[in-house]
MIFIDREN-623083 format. One record per residue (C-alpha): x, y, z. Coordinates in steps of 0.05 Angstrom, whole numbers, padded with zeros to 5 digits, always signed. Layout:
XYZ/...
//
This chain:
-01018+00342-00346/-01075+00313-00305/-01100+00273-00365/-01029+00248-00378/-01022+00223-00307/-01090+00188-00311/-01069+00155-00376/-01004+00131-00345/-01040+00105-00283/-01092+00069-00326/-01036+00036-00368/-00999+00013-00305/-01062-00018-00274/-01080-00053-00339/-01010-00080-00345/-01011-00105-00273/-01078-00139-00284/-01053-00173-00348/-00991-00196-00310/-01033-00226-00254/-01076-00263-00305/-01013-00290-00339/-00983-00311-00272/-01048-00345-00253/-01050-00382-00319/-00979-00408-00311/-00991-00426-00238/-01054-00464-00256/-01015-00507-00305/-00957-00520-00257/-00996-00526-00192/-01071-00534-00203/-01086-00539-00128/-01054-00471-00114/-01096-00442-00170/-01162-00463-00140/-01164-00533-00169/-01157-00516-00243/-01128-00578-00277/-01058-00575-00306/-01080-00593-00375/-01108-00564-00439/-01150-00593-00492/-01117-00654-00523/-01060-00655-00471/-01065-00703-00413/-01041-00690-00342/-00989-00745-00352/-00959-00708-00411/-00957-00643-00371/-00925-00679-00313/-00872-00711-00358/-00857-00643-00389/-00847-00611-00321/-00803-00668-00296/-00756-00664-00356/-00755-00588-00365/-00690-00556-00342/-00701-00480-00341/-00649-00431-00368/-00596-00420-00315/-00604-00489-00285/-00566-00553-00301/-00583-00627-00308/-00575-00672-00248/-00539-00729-00284/-00492-00742-00342/-00510-00799-00388/-00454-00829-00430/-00479-00872-00488/-00436-00911-00536/-00439-00892-00609/-00432-00962-00637/-00401-00965-00706/-00396-00889-00708/-00338-00898-00659/-00362-00841-00616/-00387-00830-00545/-00450-00788-00537/-00461-00745-00475/-00531-00726-00452/-00559-00689-00393/-00613-00722-00351/-00671-00708-00341/-00672-00660-00400/-00643-00712-00448/-00607-00655-00484/-00546-00679-00523/-00488-00639-00496/-00428-00667-00532/-00402-00721-00578/-00333-00746-00558/-00292-00776-00615/-00259-00841-00592/-00247-00891-00648/-00267-00845-00705/-00236-00784-00739/-00274-00720-00724/-00257-00658-00764/-00296-00612-00719/-00242-00617-00666/-00185-00643-00708/-00187-00711-00675/-00146-00757-00721/-00109-00697-00752/-00066-00675-00693/-00003-00715-00682/-00024-00746-00616/-00094-00767-00638/-00069-00793-00704/-00020-00837-00666/-00075-00861-00619/-00120-00882-00677/-00063-00918-00712/-00081-00956-00775/-00156-00956-00763/-00206-00905-00789/-00265-00931-00750/-00284-00971-00689/-00346-01003-00659/-00355-00969-00591/-00398-01015-00549/-00397-01013-00473/-00376-00952-00433/-00356-00962-00360/-00341-00909-00308/-00283-00916-00260/-00301-00937-00190/-00276-00930-00119/-00306-00978-00067/-00359-00997-00117/-00383-00926-00130/-00371-00883-00192/-00315-00834-00176/-00320-00789-00238/-00247-00795-00260/-00247-00836-00324/-00291-00873-00372/-00268-00935-00410/-00300-00962-00474/-00285-01021-00520/-00277-01026-00595/-00311-01091-00615/-00284-01087-00686/-00210-01079-00674/-00200-01108-00604/-00181-01041-00573/-00202-01002-00511/-00200-00928-00497/-00196-00883-00437/-00234-00816-00435/-00211-00767-00381/-00272-00736-00350/-00238-00672-00328/-00234-00653-00401/-00282-00701-00436/-00227-00721-00484/-00198-00788-00506/-00128-00795-00476/-00108-00867-00490/-00125-00923-00538/-00096-00991-00521/-00093-01046-00573/-00106-01086-00612/-00101-01126-00548/-00066-01192-00564/-00106-01255-00576/-00175-01223-00568/-00222-01230-00627/-00277-01178-00616/-00280-01159-00542/-00355-01155-00536/-00352-01181-00465/-00325-01115-00437/-00318-01063-00407/-00340-01077-00335/-00295-01054-00279/-00277-01086-00213/-00301-01046-00152/-00236-01007-00144/-00219-01004-00218/-00162-01053-00210/-00181-01086-00275/-00234-01092-00327/-00245-01156-00366/-00244-01162-00442/-00274-01228-00467/-00274-01249-00539/-00339-01253-00579/-00305-01294-00633/-00261-01355-00623/-00198-01354-00666/-00128-01383-00674/-00076-01347-00631/-00033-01308-00635/-00060-01261-00689/-00039-01281-00758/-00041-01356-00744/-00079-01394-00798/-00121-01455-00786/-00178-01482-00829/-00247-01471-00802/-00257-01546-00798/-00205-01545-00742/-00250-01499-00701/-00258-01542-00640/-00183-01558-00635/-00147-01496-00658/-00194-01437-00644/-00192-01407-00574/-00233-01361-00531/-00192-01312-00490/-00207-01264-00433/-00158-01207-00419/-00153-01171-00352/-00135-01099-00368/-00099-01066-00310/-00115-00994-00293/-00063-00949-00260/-00098-00918-00199/-00060-00853-00207/-00071-00834-00279/-00117-00888-00308/-00065-00913-00356/-00085-00981-00384/-00040-01042-00396/-00052-01116-00408/-00045-01150-00340/-00055-01222-00359/-00099-01265-00403/-00139-01330-00393/-00149-01386-00443/-00221-01407-00451/-00261-01455-00495/-00280-01434-00567/-00347-01406-00545/-00374-01336-00556/-00370-01292-00494/-00425-01240-00496/-00424-01195-00434/-00390-01193-00366/-00396-01162-00298/-00352-01159-00236/-00371-01183-00167/-00380-01133-00111/-00389-01137-00036/-00390-01211-00018/-00374-01231-00090/-00315-01183-00098/-00256-01220-00129/-00299-01257-00179/-00323-01238-00249/-00377-01269-00292/-00383-01279-00367/-00443-01301-00408/-00433-01350-00464/-00470-01372-00526/-00450-01423-00579/-00426-01474-00529/-00445-01521-00586/-00380-01496-00618/-00415-01487-00685/-00383-01447-00741/-00437-01448-00795/-00510-01426-00792/-00503-01400-00721/-00574-01375-00718/-00593-01449-00718/-00533-01489-00698/-00514-01447-00637/-00582-01453-00604/-00589-01528-00600/-00578-01535-00525/-00629-01515-00473/-00575-01483-00432/-00509-01447-00442/-00465-01422-00385/-00446-01364-00342/-00372-01372-00331/-00351-01354-00260/-00278-01333-00255/-00237-01322-00192/-00195-01264-00218/-00157-01254-00153/-00132-01326-00157/-00111-01315-00229/-00077-01249-00212/-00035-01286-00161/-00020-01342-00211/+00006-01289-00260/+00051-01260-00205/+00076-01330-00191/+00096-01339-00263/+00044-01390-00284/+00039-01359-00353/+00060-01370-00424/+00078-01315-00473/+00029-01316-00531/+00030-01257-00578/+00066-01214-00526/+00015-01226-00471/+00021-01266-00406/-00030-01322-00418/-00055-01369-00363/-00079-01439-00378/-00135-01450-00327/-00115-01523-00321/-00053-01497-00286/-00095-01460-00234/-00148-01509-00209/-00208-01476-00176/-00204-01412-00217/-00260-01425-00267/-00330-01455-00259/-00390-01462-00304/-00461-01443-00282/-00517-01469-00328/-00563-01414-00353/-00622-01409-00401/-00597-01413-00473/-00557-01357-00505/-00557-01310-00445/-00540-01238-00463/-00525-01198-00401/-00501-01221-00333/-00513-01170-00278/-00490-01170-00206/-00538-01140-00155/-00515-01078-00115/-00500-01120-00053/-00463-01173-00093/-00507-01228-00066/-00538-01248-00132/-00519-01251-00205/-00573-01250-00257/-00571-01285-00325/-00615-01255-00380/-00638-01313-00423/-00650-01278-00489/-00682-01340-00520/-00721-01355-00456/-00778-01313-00426/-00742-01314-00359/-00684-01284-00322/-00648-01332-00276/-00625-01308-00208/-00566-01344-00177/-00543-01339-00105/-00468-01325-00098/-00470-01356-00028/-00501-01421-00055/-00452-01420-00113/-00395-01418-00064/-00427-01475-00024/-00428-01517-00087/-00355-01499-00101/-00331-01514-00030/-00371-01579-00026/-00352-01599-00097/-00426-01605-00112/-00420-01610-00188/-00465-01640-00241/-00409-01656-00289/-00355-01618-00326/-00343-01591-00396/-00276-01575-00427/-00245-01592-00360/-00287-01541-00321/-00333-01562-00264/-00407-01549-00275/-00439-01527-00209/-00506-01556-00187/-00558-01513-00223/-00616-01530-00177/-00577-01511-00114/-00546-01447-00143/-00609-01419-00175/-00657-01383-00129/-00709-01361-00180/-00730-01361-00252/-00768-01296-00260/-00818-01297-00318/-00806-01226-00343/-00827-01233-00415/-00800-01244-00485/-00728-01231-00502/-00694-01209-00437/-00626-01178-00451/-00601-01135-00394/-00619-01117-00322/-00607-01055-00279/-00623-01039-00207/-00652-00983-00164/-00645-00964-00091/-00709-00998-00069/-00691-01070-00082/-00721-01073-00152/-00692-01097-00217/-00709-01075-00288/-00701-01120-00348/-00704-01100-00422/-00748-01144-00465/-00725-01140-00537/-00780-01182-00570/-00835-01153-00528/-00812-01080-00534/-00820-01070-00460/-00785-01062-00393/-00804-01107-00335/-00797-01086-00262/-00787-01142-00211/-00769-01150-00139/-00704-01178-00111/-00741-01201-00049/-00799-01242-00076/-00774-01247-00148/-00842-01227-00177/-00857-01178-00233/-00892-01117-00206/-00897-01072-00267/-00884-01070-00342/-00881-01011-00390/-00878-01010-00466/-00819-00977-00501/-00809-00963-00574/-00779-01005-00602/-00738-01067-00585/-00695-01046-00526/-00625-01072-00520/-00591-01046-00457/-00617-01005-00400/-00581-00956-00355/-00606-00932-00287/-00580-00874-00247/-00515-00900-00216/-00545-00968-00233/-00481-01010-00236/-00455-00987-00168/-00463-01012-00096/-00508-00951-00083/-00555-00940-00142/-00599-00878-00142/-00661-00904-00174/-00700-00844-00199/-00687-00851-00273/-00679-00908-00323/-00661-00900-00397/-00681-00952-00448/-00634-00956-00507/-00680-00979-00563/-00654-01009-00627/-00710-00986-00672/-00746-00919-00679/-00795-00936-00735/-00847-00881-00735/-00826-00844-00671/-00796-00783-00705/-00801-00742-00769/-00778-00784-00828/-00707-00773-00852/-00711-00826-00906/-00692-00900-00903/-00638-00892-00849/-00672-00881-00783/-00643-00855-00717/-00643-00900-00656/-00687-00880-00598/-00673-00871-00524/-00730-00864-00475/-00725-00834-00405/-00767-00871-00353/-00788-00844-00285/-00777-00893-00227/-00801-00849-00171/-00870-00880-00165/-00895-00952-00161/-00910-00952-00236/-00858-00935-00288/-00873-00876-00333/-00840-00858-00399/-00822-00784-00394/-00784-00768-00457/-00764-00795-00525/-00696-00775-00552/-00670-00793-00622/-00597-00811-00625/-00547-00828-00680/-00528-00901-00690/-00519-00938-00646/-00519-00937-00570/-00506-01007-00544/-00498-00988-00471/-00495-00927-00427/-00475-00903-00358/-00510-00850-00315/-00471-00812-00261/-00488-00755-00215/-00464-00691-00248/-00430-00665-00185/-00382-00724-00184/-00347-00700-00246/-00298-00642-00238/-00278-00610-00303/-00229-00554-00319/-00247-00500-00369/-00178-00472-00388/-00112-00507-00398/-00061-00477-00350/+00000-00441-00377/+00059-00489-00378/+00125-00468-00409/+00149-00541-00409/+00097-00563-00460/+00129-00582-00526/+00121-00526-00576/+00081-00479-00532/+00085-00405-00548/+00055-00353-00500/+00083-00288-00529/+00080-00262-00600/+00155-00247-00597/+00167-00322-00590/+00125-00341-00650/+00173-00362-00705/+00190-00409-00763/+00252-00451-00755/+00286-00490-00812/+00333-00549-00805/+00348-00575-00874/+00281-00595-00904/+00249-00599-00835/+00209-00537-00817/+00179-00523-00748/+00126-00470-00740/+00113-00442-00670/+00047-00405-00676/+00006-00366-00625/-00068-00354-00634/-00102-00296-00599/-00166-00257-00615/-00163-00241-00671/-00099-00261-00708/-00046-00313-00715/+00028-00300-00702/+00058-00310-00753/+00005-00295-00805/+00050-00313-00863/+00092-00376-00867/+00139-00390-00924/+00165-00461-00937/+00190-00503-00995/+00155-00558-01033/+00176-00625-01003/+00189-00597-00933/+00167-00638-00873/+00128-00589-00830/+00115-00593-00755/+00065-00540-00735/+00049-00521-00663/-00010-00477-00647/-00021-00448-00577/-00086-00414-00559/-00067-00357-00512/-00138-00335-00499/-00142-00359-00427/-00217-00347-00427/-00271-00400-00420/-00303-00423-00485/-00257-00382-00530/-00234-00436-00578/-00191-00425-00639/-00194-00471-00699/-00140-00477-00751/-00152-00501-00822/-00106-00499-00883/-00143-00499-00949/-00131-00558-00996/-00083-00591-00947/-00137-00630-00911/-00116-00602-00844/-00160-00577-00788/-00158-00576-00712/-00182-00539-00651/-00141-00509-00595/-00180-00499-00531/-00163-00440-00485/-00090-00448-00463/-00080-00512-00504/-00023-00527-00551/-00037-00572-00611/+00014-00606-00657/+00004-00621-00731/+00052-00654-00779/+00049-00659-00855/+00091-00658-00918/+00085-00596-00962/+00072-00636-01026/+00035-00581-01063/+00067-00517-01086/+00026-00453-01086/-00010-00405-01040/-00056-00434-00987/-00097-00391-00939/-00105-00414-00868/-00158-00389-00821/-00194-00397-00754/-00248-00449-00765/-00283-00438-00698/-00320-00373-00688/-00282-00335-00634/-00297-00260-00637/-00328-00203-00676/-00264-00203-00718/-00265-00278-00729/-00264-00269-00804/-00199-00229-00798/-00163-00286-00763/-00127-00314-00823/-00060-00320-00858/-00022-00351-00916/+00020-00412-00925/+00067-00399-00984/+00097-00463-01013/+00154-00448-01062/+00158-00498-01119/+00220-00542-01124/+00238-00513-01191/
//
């Protein structure tokens, strides 16, 4: 007995000593000063790498500080990341079918997608109240099919797709919201004859092809989108836009290229001028004009001819082919990113208004006054090669992506001098800073959305991922903290404090929902001629009913209600050989419609793992042949 106690005591002391050594080792890596000055590094790993790892590590049980929403480009999706971990949390289908959740198979999502199987998701924008993100909705444009979508952030699901919006050929110059989400502007990348379907030979480009900007109105109660009014513009390409804020509220700004009005060899012919324009638009004046009836109906939209509203549109010369135009948080400046110039040009809104009020113009083009460049410009900041887009922090600094140079430049809004530059890999397009498009940016983090990955990740063959890099802004020098591969192709992103978004986890029970079934006694199959309606309930781990008999040729409407009112208990529903699948989240009712055009026996089953008896959650669709 005595020996046994000694052995037990010896084991306990040895275990305690080993634990203390392990704790000391960990402490020495996290906090070297507390561990007697031992450096937080190991052979081959620098202190900067250890610091970056600690700043991006989110331990189990803790959550990220920010959501990052990145567009999925021609995938049609929206990607959701956590920051600083850069973990991809979710992909939200928007303009694309997504079998994993049945998006594009359920009746409502099929109707939203309409006749298009893909979209080019470009520029996400978060809803705002008084110039700050409010966490209610996210809007994103489809550059391929002139549409725009609304994602509700309480459920992270697409709830509306508007379009094609009349008269807009490729709305690249969107989505950028006004400070209280009254509107966002959609400006056409391509000039074209309007309305849609009008034919005119390309040689008539300068006479018959039009640029158009649409003001999309947002209902403040539910976020519902509608076309407010549209504005006729010259046949130029409108690249990006931004809305004024603070002193510049009521105005919006569009960048242009191809003011040469070329239609062949644009890589040469559209870069002949030394300067293109930023188009400054008084949207409040145009809103009033629309209310006053100064519109024409073109393609079902209320279209304003700016010649009927003098003083609503002005041209500001800017270095050739500017990409982004970005309004500073206080609204005092708007910044043109020259793309083909090594500079960004900073314009004073106050001086712009002085030129407007004093009619200090240096000419006009297409009937629009050109404001005095020398008086409106306050600085040309030599940032580097290929400036595309600028974001802002909370310390009066701006950050500009340099596509050609594969770098990000940091410069001051007080002395307009570059104070830092960091390399990114490779060829950054847009940037997004924490709350960076608001009147109160956070600073702290910046994400570079890089167009090329090259050798950054393990090879997956000829088709490479894109690359996003998280940059630390908390010290005087920028530091790249994390590389994150991402599917093609994020064009732009928005970063919002996580606590601003309030989600729900379970759909509430609502007897008024069409087709909802909350008790197995109410599950049924109803026939009306050759129209069959199935009212199905799903509950761990079976369907009610688990056998459905119909006839070949029947039109089938199938409702599925998930009555597991328990967070994260999702039921899928797939019918073999009928190309049908969807998900029903806890408490949700989904609707599917199809024609039973194949006779035979077709199993259906839960496609989303839900319980230990998940495999048993199945049934049969029996389709009797016509004969």
